C-alpha positions in Angstrom: -71.5 -98.8 -250.8 -75.0 -97.1 -249.6 -78.2 -98.8 -249.1 -80.8 -96.7 -250.0 -84.3 -95.2 -247.9 -86.7 -96.7 -250.1 -85.7 -100.3 -250.0 -85.4 -99.7 -246.1 -89.4 -98.6 -246.4 -90.1 -101.7 -247.3 -88.1 -104.0 -245.3 -90.0 -102.3 -242.6 -93.3 -103.0 -244.3 -92.6 -106.8 -244.4 -91.1 -106.8 -241.1 -93.6 -105.4 -239.4 -96.4 -107.7 -240.9 -93.7 -110.4 -239.8 -93.4 -109.2 -236.4 -97.2 -108.8 -236.1 -97.8 -112.5 -237.4 -94.8 -114.1 -235.0 -93.3 -114.9 -238.3 -90.1 -112.9 -238.2 -87.6 -115.5 -239.1 -90.1 -117.6 -241.5 -90.5 -114.8 -243.7 -86.7 -113.9 -243.6 -85.9 -117.5 -244.8 -88.5 -117.1 -247.6 -86.6 -113.5 -248.6 -83.3 -115.2 -248.5 -84.5 -118.3 -250.3 -85.8 -116.3 -253.3 -83.1 -113.6 -253.3 -80.4 -116.3 -253.3 -82.6 -118.5 -256.2 -82.3 -115.2 -258.4 -78.7 -114.2 -257.5 -77.6 -117.7 -258.6 -79.9 -117.5 -261.7 -78.8 -114.7 -263.7 -81.5 -115.1 -267.0 -84.2 -115.3 -263.9 -82.9 -112.0 -262.1 -82.3 -110.4 -265.6 -85.4 -111.0 -266.9 -87.2 -109.7 -263.5 -85.6 -107.0 -263.1 -85.2 -105.7 -266.9 -88.4 -103.3 -267.6 -88.2 -104.2 -271.0 -90.5 -107.3 -270.1 -94.1 -107.2 -269.3 -95.2 -107.3 -265.6 -97.8 -110.0 -266.6 -95.0 -111.9 -267.8 -92.8 -111.6 -264.2 -96.0 -112.3 -262.3 -96.6 -115.2 -264.3 -93.2 -116.2 -263.4 -93.2 -114.8 -259.9 -96.1 -117.2 -259.5 -94.3 -120.1 -260.9 -91.5 -119.8 -258.8 -93.7 -119.3 -255.7 -95.1 -122.5 -256.3 -92.4 -124.6 -256.1 -90.7 -122.6 -253.3 -94.2 -123.0 -251.4 -94.0 -119.2 -250.7 -96.7 -117.9 -248.2 -98.9 -115.8 -249.7 -97.7 -112.7 -247.7 -94.4 -113.3 -249.4 -96.0 -113.5 -252.3 -98.0 -110.0 -252.1 -94.4 -108.6 -251.4 -92.7 -110.0 -254.3 -95.8 -109.0 -256.4 -95.4 -105.6 -255.3 -91.9 -105.3 -256.2 -92.4 -106.2 -259.3 -95.4 -103.8 -259.9 -93.0 -100.7 -258.3 -90.3 -101.9 -260.4 -88.8 -102.6 -257.2 -87.7 -106.1 -257.4 -84.0 -105.2 -258.3 -83.6 -103.9 -254.7 -84.5 -107.6 -253.2 -80.7 -107.8 -251.5 -80.9 -104.4 -250.2 -84.4 -104.9 -248.3 -83.2 -108.3 -247.3 -80.2 -106.6 -245.5 -82.3 -104.3 -244.2 -84.8 -107.2 -243.1 -81.7 -108.7 -241.6 -80.7 -106.1 -239.4 -84.2 -105.5 -237.9 -84.0 -108.9 -237.3 -80.7 -109.3 -235.4 -81.5 -106.0 -233.4 -84.8 -107.6 -232.1 -83.1 -111.1 -231.5 -79.9 -109.3 -229.7 -77.5 -111.0 -232.5 -74.6 -108.7 -234.1 -72.8 -109.3 -237.4 -69.0 -109.3 -237.4 -66.9 -109.5 -240.5 -63.3 -110.2 -239.8 -60.7 -110.5 -242.3 -57.6 -111.7 -241.2 -53.7 -112.1 -243.6 -53.9 -115.9 -242.6 -56.4 -118.6 -241.0 -57.6 -118.3 -237.4 -57.0 -121.6 -235.5 -60.9 -122.6 -234.0 -59.2 -122.1 -230.7 -58.6 -118.8 -231.8 -61.8 -118.2 -233.8 -63.6 -119.1 -230.4 -61.7 -116.7 -228.4 -62.4 -113.6 -231.1 -66.0 -114.4 -230.8 -66.0 -114.7 -227.3 -64.8 -111.4 -226.8 -66.9 -109.7 -229.7 -69.9 -111.0 -227.8 -68.3 -109.2 -224.3 -67.7 -105.9 -226.8 -71.2 -105.7 -228.3 -73.0 -107.2 -225.3 -74.7 -109.4 -228.4 -74.5 -112.6 -229.5 -72.2 -112.6 -232.5 -72.3 -114.3 -235.4 -68.5 -113.9 -237.1 -67.8 -114.6 -240.7 -64.2 -114.7 -241.1 -62.5 -114.2 -244.7 -58.9 -114.1 -245.5 -56.6 -111.7 -247.4 -53.1 -112.1 -248.0 -52.7 -108.3 -249.5 -53.4 -107.4 -245.9 -49.7 -108.6 -245.1 -50.7 -109.6 -241.2 -53.1 -108.3 -238.6 -56.9 -108.1 -239.0 -59.7 -106.0 -239.7 -62.9 -106.1 -238.2 -65.9 -104.7 -239.2 -69.1 -104.4 -236.4 -72.2 -102.3 -238.0 -70.5 -99.5 -239.6 -67.6 -99.4 -236.8 -64.3 -100.8 -238.1 -61.4 -101.7 -236.1 -58.2 -101.6 -238.9 -55.5 -103.5 -237.0 -53.7 -104.6 -240.7 -50.0 -104.5 -241.5 -51.0 -102.8 -244.7 -53.0 -100.4 -242.8 -50.2 -99.3 -240.2 -47.9 -99.1 -243.2 -50.3 -96.5 -245.4 -50.7 -94.3 -242.4 -46.8 -94.5 -242.3 -46.8 -93.5 -245.7 -48.9 -90.7 -245.1 -47.3 -89.0 -242.4 -43.7 -89.5 -244.8 -45.5 -87.5 -247.8 -46.8 -84.7 -244.5 -43.1 -84.5 -243.7 -41.7 -83.9 -246.9 
């Protein structure tokens, strides 16, 4: 799924403010916390993103939620701008862009691993260390299982995908056979 450039600009704006104040991690935690709240509460999210409801009503609800969540004034203002501009529905994308910027300055990289079978803790640690060696960065790895892969592993680092699954190999063979016919 392609993320929008507008979301990137909003993320850059709040990230730049956070860096100036030396609160990059704190603001990310607030941004993520509010986004998680929206994702967990479908009625709240529906209310916030629906253009039928008045922005003034959304601001009242935002203030109530922000009080309970103890959001900083900067984050409150940022969320108010998103509501005012009709961009609160892009909060998940903004969070992704912000996290990407935070990872870049922190020397981290996120690695998505999909395997057909559960990896042992030892094998998972060896894979993480190998990915740190390959990327030269601290790796935060998320491992998921997908039995449809049959066997092997799929690793995604940023925009690069390494597909060593048996399913991918079978699909390649299938395509080669089609070309021969």
